[in-house]
C-alpha positions as CSV (number, residue, x, y, z in Angstrom):
1,X,46.0,36.8,-38.1
2,X,45.2,34.1,-40.7
3,X,45.1,36.7,-43.5
4,X,48.6,37.9,-42.5
5,X,49.9,34.4,-42.5
6,X,48.5,33.7,-46.0
7,X,50.0,36.9,-47.4
8,X,53.4,36.1,-45.8
9,X,53.4,32.6,-47.4
10,X,52.5,33.9,-50.9
11,X,54.7,37.0,-50.6
12,X,53.9,40.7,-51.3
13,X,55.6,43.9,-52.2
14,X,55.4,47.5,-51.1
15,X,55.3,49.8,-54.2
16,X,55.1,53.5,-54.8
17,X,52.9,54.7,-57.7
18,X,53.6,58.2,-59.2
19,X,53.3,59.9,-62.5
20,X,50.5,61.2,-64.7
21,X,47.4,59.6,-63.2
22,X,48.0,57.3,-60.1
23,X,44.2,57.5,-59.2
24,X,43.3,56.0,-62.6
25,X,45.8,53.3,-61.9
26,X,44.0,52.4,-58.7
27,X,40.7,52.4,-60.5
28,X,42.0,50.0,-63.1
29,X,43.4,47.7,-60.5
30,X,40.0,47.6,-58.8
31,X,38.2,46.8,-62.1
32,X,40.7,44.1,-63.0
33,X,40.4,42.4,-59.6
34,X,43.9,43.2,-58.5
35,X,44.0,43.5,-54.8
36,X,45.9,46.3,-53.1
37,X,45.9,47.2,-49.4
38,X,47.4,49.7,-46.9
39,X,47.2,52.5,-49.4
40,X,48.8,55.7,-48.1
41,X,49.4,59.1,-49.9
42,X,53.0,60.2,-50.3
43,X,53.3,63.6,-52.0
44,X,52.2,63.3,-55.7
45,X,51.8,59.5,-55.5
46,X,50.6,56.6,-53.4
47,X,52.3,53.8,-51.6
48,X,50.5,50.5,-51.3
49,X,51.0,46.7,-50.8
50,X,50.3,44.2,-53.5
51,X,50.7,40.4,-53.9
52,X,53.4,39.0,-56.2
53,X,50.7,37.7,-58.5
54,X,49.0,41.1,-58.7
55,X,52.4,42.8,-59.4
56,X,52.9,40.6,-62.4
57,X,49.6,41.7,-63.9
58,X,50.0,45.5,-63.6
59,X,52.4,46.1,-66.6
60,X,49.6,46.9,-69.1
61,X,48.0,49.2,-66.6
62,X,51.2,51.1,-66.0
63,X,51.6,51.7,-69.8
64,X,48.0,52.8,-70.1
65,X,48.0,55.3,-67.2
66,X,51.6,56.5,-67.9
67,X,52.6,56.0,-64.2
68,X,55.8,54.9,-62.7
69,X,56.2,52.0,-60.3
70,X,59.0,51.7,-57.7
71,X,59.3,48.6,-55.5
72,X,60.1,49.9,-52.0
73,X,60.1,46.6,-50.0
74,X,59.8,42.9,-50.5
75,X,58.1,40.7,-47.9
76,X,57.2,37.1,-47.5
77,X,58.4,33.5,-47.7
78,X,59.3,33.5,-51.4
79,X,61.7,36.4,-51.0
80,X,63.2,35.0,-47.8
81,X,63.9,31.7,-49.6
82,X,65.4,33.4,-52.6
83,X,67.7,35.6,-50.4
84,X,68.9,32.5,-48.5
85,X,68.9,30.0,-51.4
86,X,72.6,29.2,-50.9
87,X,72.3,28.4,-47.2
88,X,71.5,24.8,-47.4
89,X,72.5,24.0,-43.9
90,X,70.1,26.7,-42.6
91,X,67.1,25.1,-44.4
92,X,68.2,21.6,-43.4
93,X,68.2,22.9,-39.8
94,X,64.7,24.4,-40.2
95,X,63.5,21.1,-41.6
96,X,65.0,19.2,-38.8
97,X,63.4,21.5,-36.2
98,X,60.0,21.1,-37.9
99,X,60.4,17.3,-37.8
100,X,61.5,17.4,-34.2
101,X,58.5,19.6,-33.2
102,X,56.2,17.2,-35.0
103,X,57.7,14.2,-33.2
104,X,57.5,15.9,-29.8
105,X,53.9,16.8,-30.4
106,X,53.1,13.0,-30.4
107,X,53.8,12.7,-26.6
108,X,52.5,14.0,-23.3
109,X,55.0,16.4,-21.6
110,X,52.9,18.0,-18.9
111,X,50.2,16.7,-16.6
112,X,48.0,19.3,-14.9
113,X,45.4,18.6,-12.2
114,X,42.8,21.3,-11.4
115,X,40.1,21.5,-8.9
116,X,41.5,19.3,-6.2
117,X,41.4,20.3,-2.5
118,X,42.6,17.3,-0.5
119,X,43.6,15.5,-3.6
120,X,46.6,17.6,-4.7
121,X,48.6,17.8,-7.9
122,X,51.4,15.6,-6.6
123,X,49.0,13.0,-5.2
124,X,47.1,12.5,-8.5
125,X,50.3,12.6,-10.6
126,X,51.9,10.0,-8.3
127,X,48.7,7.8,-8.6
128,X,48.7,8.1,-12.4
129,X,52.4,7.2,-12.4
130,X,51.5,3.9,-10.6
131,X,48.9,3.3,-13.3
132,X,51.6,3.7,-16.1
133,X,50.5,7.2,-17.1
134,X,53.6,9.3,-17.1
135,X,55.4,12.2,-18.8
136,X,56.8,11.2,-22.1
137,X,54.1,8.6,-23.1
138,X,52.5,8.7,-26.5
139,X,49.2,10.5,-26.7
140,X,47.8,7.6,-28.7
141,X,48.3,5.4,-25.6
142,X,46.3,7.7,-23.3
143,X,42.7,6.6,-22.7
144,X,40.9,9.7,-21.1
145,X,37.8,7.7,-20.4
146,X,39.8,5.1,-18.5
147,X,41.6,7.7,-16.5
148,X,38.3,9.3,-15.4
149,X,37.0,5.9,-14.4
150,X,40.1,5.1,-12.4
151,X,40.0,8.3,-10.5
152,X,36.3,8.0,-9.6
153,X,36.7,4.4,-8.5
154,X,39.9,4.8,-6.4
155,X,39.0,8.2,-4.9
156,X,35.5,8.0,-3.5
157,X,35.3,11.6,-2.5
158,X,35.8,12.7,-6.2
159,X,32.3,13.4,-7.4
160,X,33.3,14.4,-11.0
161,X,36.4,13.8,-13.1
162,X,37.4,14.9,-16.6
163,X,40.5,14.1,-18.6
164,X,41.4,15.7,-21.9
165,X,44.5,16.1,-24.1
166,X,45.3,19.7,-25.1
167,X,48.4,20.0,-27.2
168,X,51.1,18.1,-25.3
169,X,49.3,18.5,-22.0
170,X,47.1,16.0,-20.2
171,X,44.6,18.2,-18.3
172,X,42.7,16.5,-15.5
173,X,39.9,18.4,-13.7
174,X,38.2,17.0,-10.6
175,X,35.6,18.0,-8.1
176,X,35.5,16.5,-4.7
177,X,33.0,16.3,-1.9
178,X,34.6,18.5,0.8
179,X,31.6,18.3,3.2
180,X,31.1,14.6,3.6
181,X,33.4,12.6,5.8
182,X,35.5,9.7,4.6
183,X,33.6,7.3,2.5
184,X,34.2,3.6,2.5
185,X,36.7,2.3,0.0
186,X,35.5,0.3,-3.0
187,X,34.6,-3.3,-2.0
188,X,34.5,-2.4,1.7
189,X,31.1,-4.0,2.6
190,X,31.7,-5.8,5.9
191,X,28.8,-5.3,8.5
192,X,29.6,-2.1,10.4
193,X,27.9,0.5,12.7
194,X,28.2,4.2,12.0
195,X,29.5,5.8,15.3
196,X,29.7,9.4,16.6
197,X,33.0,11.2,15.9
198,X,32.7,13.2,19.1
199,X,30.4,13.9,22.1
200,X,27.6,16.2,21.1
201,X,24.0,16.6,19.9
202,X,22.6,15.2,16.6
203,X,21.5,18.2,14.5
204,X,20.5,16.3,11.4
205,X,20.0,12.6,10.6
206,X,19.2,10.9,7.3
207,X,19.4,7.1,7.2
208,X,19.9,5.3,3.9
209,X,20.9,1.8,5.1
210,X,20.8,0.2,8.5
211,X,18.8,0.7,11.7
212,X,18.8,4.1,13.4
213,X,19.9,3.9,17.0
214,X,19.6,7.6,17.9
215,X,17.2,10.3,16.8
216,X,17.7,13.9,15.8
217,X,18.2,16.0,18.9
218,X,19.7,13.2,21.0
219,X,22.9,13.7,23.0
220,X,25.6,11.1,22.1
221,X,29.0,10.2,23.3
222,X,32.1,9.7,21.2
223,X,32.2,6.3,19.7
224,X,28.5,5.6,20.4
225,X,26.5,3.9,17.6
226,X,24.3,6.2,15.5
227,X,23.2,3.7,12.9
228,X,23.4,0.0,13.4
229,X,24.5,-2.4,10.7
230,X,22.1,-5.0,12.1
231,X,18.5,-5.0,10.8
232,X,15.9,-6.9,12.7
233,X,13.5,-8.9,10.5
234,X,10.1,-9.2,12.1
235,X,6.9,-11.2,11.3
236,X,3.3,-10.2,11.5
237,X,3.4,-10.7,15.3
238,X,6.3,-8.2,15.6
239,X,8.6,-11.0,16.6
240,X,12.2,-11.1,15.4
241,X,12.7,-14.2,13.3
242,X,16.1,-13.3,11.7
243,X,18.8,-10.7,11.4
244,X,20.2,-9.1,8.3
245,X,23.6,-7.3,8.3
246,X,25.0,-4.5,6.2
247,X,27.3,-1.5,6.3
248,X,25.4,1.3,7.9
249,X,25.0,4.4,5.7
250,X,23.5,7.8,6.3
251,X,24.2,11.5,6.9
252,X,24.4,12.3,10.6
253,X,25.6,15.7,11.7
254,X,26.9,16.1,15.3
255,X,27.2,19.6,16.9
256,X,29.8,19.8,19.6
257,X,32.2,22.1,21.3
258,X,35.8,21.8,20.3
259,X,38.6,23.2,22.5
260,X,41.1,25.3,20.7
261,X,44.5,26.6,21.8
262,X,47.5,28.1,19.9
263,X,50.6,29.6,21.4
264,X,53.3,31.7,19.6
265,X,56.5,32.7,21.3
266,X,57.3,36.4,21.1
267,X,61.0,35.8,20.6
268,X,62.3,34.4,17.3
269,X,65.4,34.3,15.2
270,X,65.4,36.7,12.3
271,X,67.4,36.2,9.1
272,X,69.6,39.2,8.3
273,X,71.1,38.9,4.8
274,X,74.6,40.1,4.4
275,X,74.3,41.0,0.7
276,X,76.6,38.3,-0.6
277,X,74.9,36.3,-3.4
278,X,75.9,33.5,-5.8
279,X,73.9,32.9,-9.0
280,X,73.7,29.7,-10.9
281,X,71.8,28.2,-13.9
282,X,70.6,24.8,-14.9
283,X,69.0,23.1,-17.9
284,X,67.1,19.8,-17.8
285,X,66.0,17.5,-20.6
286,X,63.8,14.7,-19.3
287,X,66.1,13.0,-16.8
288,X,69.3,14.6,-18.0
289,X,70.5,17.8,-16.5
290,X,73.4,20.3,-16.7
291,X,73.9,22.6,-13.8
292,X,76.3,25.6,-13.3
293,X,75.9,25.9,-9.6
294,X,78.4,28.1,-7.8
295,X,80.1,27.0,-4.7
296,X,79.2,28.7,-1.4
297,X,81.9,29.5,1.2
298,X,81.8,28.1,4.7
299,X,81.1,30.1,7.8
300,X,77.7,31.7,7.7
301,X,74.6,29.8,6.4
302,X,73.2,30.4,2.9
303,X,69.6,30.4,1.6
304,X,69.0,28.6,-1.8
305,X,66.2,29.7,-4.1
306,X,65.5,27.7,-7.2
307,X,63.1,28.7,-10.0
308,X,62.2,26.3,-12.8
309,X,60.3,27.0,-16.0
310,X,59.1,24.4,-18.6
311,X,59.5,25.5,-22.2
312,X,56.4,25.8,-24.4
313,X,55.7,27.1,-27.8
314,X,52.0,27.9,-27.4
315,X,49.6,27.7,-24.4
316,X,49.3,23.9,-24.5
317,X,52.4,22.9,-26.6
318,X,54.8,22.0,-23.8
319,X,58.3,20.7,-24.4
320,X,60.4,18.3,-22.3
321,X,62.9,21.1,-21.6
322,X,63.3,22.8,-18.3
323,X,65.5,25.8,-17.4
324,X,65.9,27.6,-14.2
325,X,68.1,29.8,-12.0
326,X,69.7,29.1,-8.6
327,X,70.2,31.9,-6.1
328,X,72.3,31.5,-3.0
329,X,72.1,34.3,-0.4
330,X,74.3,34.5,2.7
331,X,72.6,35.4,6.0
332,X,73.1,35.4,9.7
333,X,70.6,34.8,12.6
334,X,69.7,37.6,15.0
335,X,67.6,37.4,18.1
336,X,64.4,39.5,17.8
337,X,60.9,39.8,19.2
338,X,57.5,40.4,17.7
339,X,55.6,43.6,18.5
340,X,52.1,43.3,19.9
341,X,50.7,44.1,16.5
342,X,52.9,41.5,14.7
343,X,52.2,38.9,17.4
344,X,48.4,39.4,17.1
345,X,48.6,39.2,13.3
346,X,50.6,36.0,13.4
347,X,48.2,34.4,15.8
348,X,45.3,35.4,13.6
349,X,47.1,33.9,10.6
350,X,47.7,30.6,12.4
351,X,44.0,30.5,13.4
352,X,42.9,31.0,9.8
353,X,45.1,28.1,8.7
354,X,43.8,25.8,11.4
355,X,40.2,26.7,10.6
356,X,40.8,26.0,6.9
357,X,42.3,22.6,7.8
358,X,39.2,21.8,9.8
359,X,36.9,22.8,6.9
360,X,38.9,20.6,4.5
361,X,38.2,17.7,6.9
362,X,34.5,18.3,6.8
363,X,34.2,20.2,10.1
364,X,32.1,23.3,9.8
365,X,32.6,26.1,12.4
366,X,29.3,27.5,13.6
367,X,30.4,29.7,16.4
368,X,33.9,31.1,17.3
369,X,34.6,31.8,21.0
370,X,38.4,32.0,20.7
371,X,40.2,35.0,22.3
372,X,43.7,36.3,21.8
373,X,45.8,37.2,24.8
374,X,49.3,38.8,24.6
375,X,51.9,38.2,27.3
376,X,55.4,39.4,27.8
377,X,57.0,36.2,26.4
378,X,54.2,34.8,24.2
379,X,50.8,35.2,22.7
380,X,47.9,32.7,23.1
381,X,44.7,32.1,21.2
382,X,42.4,29.9,23.2
383,X,38.7,29.2,23.7
384,X,36.1,26.9,22.2
385,X,34.6,26.4,18.7
386,X,31.1,25.2,18.2
387,X,31.4,22.9,15.2
388,X,29.2,20.6,13.1
389,X,30.8,17.4,11.9
390,X,29.4,14.6,9.8
391,X,29.9,11.1,11.2
392,X,32.2,9.0,9.1
393,X,33.7,6.5,11.5
394,X,32.8,2.8,11.6
395,X,33.1,-0.1,14.0
396,X,32.4,-3.7,13.2
397,X,28.7,-4.6,13.8
398,X,28.0,-7.2,16.6
399,X,26.9,-10.5,15.0
400,X,24.1,-12.1,17.1
401,X,23.0,-15.7,16.9
402,X,20.0,-16.1,14.6
403,X,16.7,-16.5,16.5
404,X,15.8,-19.4,14.2
405,X,19.1,-21.1,14.7
406,X,20.3,-20.4,11.2
407,X,23.4,-18.5,10.0
408,X,23.1,-14.7,10.0
409,X,22.3,-12.9,6.7
410,X,24.7,-10.3,5.2
411,X,24.8,-7.8,2.5
412,X,21.3,-6.9,1.3
413,X,20.7,-4.1,3.7
414,X,17.0,-3.1,3.9
415,X,16.5,0.6,3.9
416,X,14.8,2.2,6.9
417,X,12.7,5.3,7.2
418,X,14.4,8.5,8.4
419,X,14.0,9.0,12.1
């Protein structure tokens, strides 16, 4: 590709060599260092491509070999400029376009977020807008290191963040902890107990800070303390002489049975399109837009489908220009009913969506005991799910009077051994 661009910029010609000894002509070109390429036989002669500089050097070789040279085609920028040398407005337009593209390349016109699960594209872009990082800002004002630090600090579940500028695009990649529950916000260090999210059995328990109240294998009730934010300080006689307070921290998994139920009516309203359509078009430049949107007639309702595309020159050279189409389709509603197969498939799809939502919230499904039942008017998926959920809820720790009559201590949080 680079070689083709260089040849186009320098210009080249397609010539036909015929006469007494075209083979000798090719040998002399090789010995003189004159480059030829794309050689093809054509009857008694040859066709080949040659640079403009090389073409100017072949006159002595033509006389020596008694060959004839015919220029078949001319290619490249020099010939293009020569043919259009009187079109001053055309070249002025090209120069203006080149300057405009250079100017647009100095700004960010697209922000892309990859890797988020609960932290979506709209959420991160909205957050960046609050921090002053928006479409249309100069690339020199974008501090990728600062963006990474902001995201990691303000979104505790983000375990890794990367920001980079590619062309006119700001690409942000994140990885988040989808297993752990909600983590405390930055600066949230008030004394608190970690409590059970539901009634069940502790399947795993790792304590990092605080005093364990329960042990692995214990049965707990919803809201019951698992790790206390109060640490008893004892002397050599095993007597409590003071209390220390912290925000309890640890990984405690609770296994419990979750009831599940989902009902879908067999009857529904089906859209039947009449075939009448209206097509429109719009173009948007930053906040300015021009729309050719046809009017729809009253009576029956219309569906509206809008498709928008952002212009770009290369993979990462985005422009602040958006174009799109608007499609209006007229329809009417008709009473219909799902078949048994359709109803069962719809219930299965709803269950998959609900299970995915649970997993996004950190709830792992261990066993599925849900059954689908189809009735004359509706279908139901009901039963229980055996799930594992990590504790992430807190309640304020109870502050007790100090045994020595002094004020309670807060904040250091001695680590305890795992129970």
